[in-house]
C-alpha positions in Angstrom: 104.7 102.5 59.7 106.5 104.6 62.7 106.7 102.9 66.2 104.0 105.3 67.6 101.7 104.5 64.9 102.6 100.7 65.2 102.0 100.7 68.8 98.5 103.3 68.7 97.5 100.2 65.9 98.6 96.8 67.0 97.7 97.7 71.4 96.4 100.6 72.6 93.6 100.8 69.0 92.4 96.9 70.5 92.3 98.1 74.2 90.0 100.5 72.9 92.5 103.5 73.7 92.5 106.7 71.5 94.5 109.6 73.2 97.8 108.4 73.8 100.4 109.7 71.6 104.1 110.6 71.2 104.5 114.1 73.3 106.0 117.6 71.4 109.0 119.0 72.8 107.9 122.6 74.0 104.8 124.2 75.0 103.6 125.1 71.6 103.7 122.2 70.4 101.1 120.4 73.2 98.3 118.6 72.3 94.5 120.1 73.5 94.2 119.1 77.0 97.8 118.7 77.3 99.0 120.1 81.0 101.8 122.4 81.6 104.5 120.6 83.0 107.1 122.5 86.3 110.6 121.4 88.1 112.6 121.9 90.8 115.2 119.6 88.8 115.8 121.0 85.5 114.0 122.8 83.0 110.8 120.5 81.9 111.1 121.7 78.0 114.4 121.7 77.6 114.3 117.7 76.6 113.8 116.2 73.6 110.5 114.3 74.5 109.8 113.6 71.4 112.7 111.4 70.5 112.3 109.3 73.7 109.0 108.0 72.0 109.6 104.5 73.7 112.0 106.0 77.1 108.9 107.9 78.7 107.9 110.3 75.5 104.3 109.1 75.5 101.3 111.0 76.8 98.7 109.9 78.6 95.6 110.4 81.0 95.2 108.8 84.4 92.0 107.4 82.5 93.8 105.7 79.4 96.2 103.7 81.4 94.1 103.3 84.1 92.4 101.5 81.4 95.1 99.7 80.3 95.7 98.4 83.6 92.1 96.4 83.6 92.8 95.0 80.4 96.6 93.5 81.6 95.2 92.0 85.3 94.8 88.5 83.9 91.0 88.4 85.6 87.7 90.9 86.2 85.1 91.6 83.7 86.9 93.2 80.8 89.0 91.1 78.6 92.5 91.6 78.6 94.4 92.4 75.7 96.9 89.0 75.9 94.8 85.5 76.6 95.8 84.3 80.2 99.1 83.1 79.4 100.4 84.8 77.0 102.5 88.0 77.0 105.7 88.8 78.8 106.8 87.5 82.3 105.0 90.0 84.1 101.9 90.0 82.5 101.1 86.2 82.2 99.8 86.9 86.6 98.0 89.8 85.9 100.3 91.7 88.9 102.6 94.6 87.3 103.9 98.2 88.2 105.7 101.1 86.3 107.5 104.1 88.1 108.3 107.0 85.3 109.7 110.4 86.4 111.0 113.2 84.1 111.7 116.6 84.6 107.8 117.9 84.6 106.3 115.1 85.4 105.7 111.9 88.0 104.1 108.8 87.1 103.3 105.6 89.4 100.8 102.7 87.9 100.2 99.4 90.1 98.3 96.7 87.7 96.6 93.9 89.8 93.0 92.4 90.6 91.2 93.2 91.9 92.6 96.9 92.7 94.7 98.7 89.9 95.2 102.5 90.5 98.0 105.1 88.6 98.8 108.6 89.4 100.4 111.3 87.7 101.8 114.7 88.1 102.8 117.7 86.0 106.0 118.4 88.0 108.8 116.1 88.4 111.0 116.2 91.9 115.0 116.0 92.2 114.2 113.4 94.5 111.5 111.5 92.1 112.7 108.5 94.2 111.0 109.5 97.5 108.3 110.9 95.7 107.3 107.9 94.3 107.7 105.5 97.2 105.7 108.7 99.1 102.6 108.0 96.2 102.8 104.6 96.2 102.0 104.7 100.4 99.9 106.9 100.4 97.9 105.0 97.4 97.9 101.7 99.6 97.4 102.7 102.7 94.5 104.2 100.8 93.2 101.3 99.2 93.8 99.2 102.0 91.8 101.3 104.7 89.1 101.7 101.8 85.6 99.4 102.4 83.4 100.9 100.2 83.8 100.5 96.4 81.8 101.3 93.3 80.0 98.4 92.1 79.4 100.5 88.7 81.9 100.7 85.4 83.8 104.2 86.2 84.9 103.6 82.2 82.9 105.0 79.5 85.2 103.4 76.6 82.6 100.5 75.7 
């Protein structure tokens, strides 16, 4: 079984996430609905993304990553992939985050209960650390100032 098939079958499948896959290297290899990538850093289509696989090669929507977040926050009404106390240490308490940046993309994922968020950009900036911190500051400010939250299920994966 390939790495991609294993992750889709054993991790994403049980979470009902079916649209994540390893990306291609060129615009011609892009999947349906995949964005075009831009960068002021390096040419985004000059990288071997397929070869990177677990190191940044996954194509995912913000919705799929948000659904992954609520299934790894150790709380809430959505069942988690791992039972409480299982999994890697950072998954055990339900509070974790991940940032990523490549030429052509920037990603910020914050997981926690009751708030998780995902921000994906189809642009990679040479000063990606500043960009990621700017996104985190903006999102945390918005979360902290918000007083009215939806009380309905915003996912349609069920």
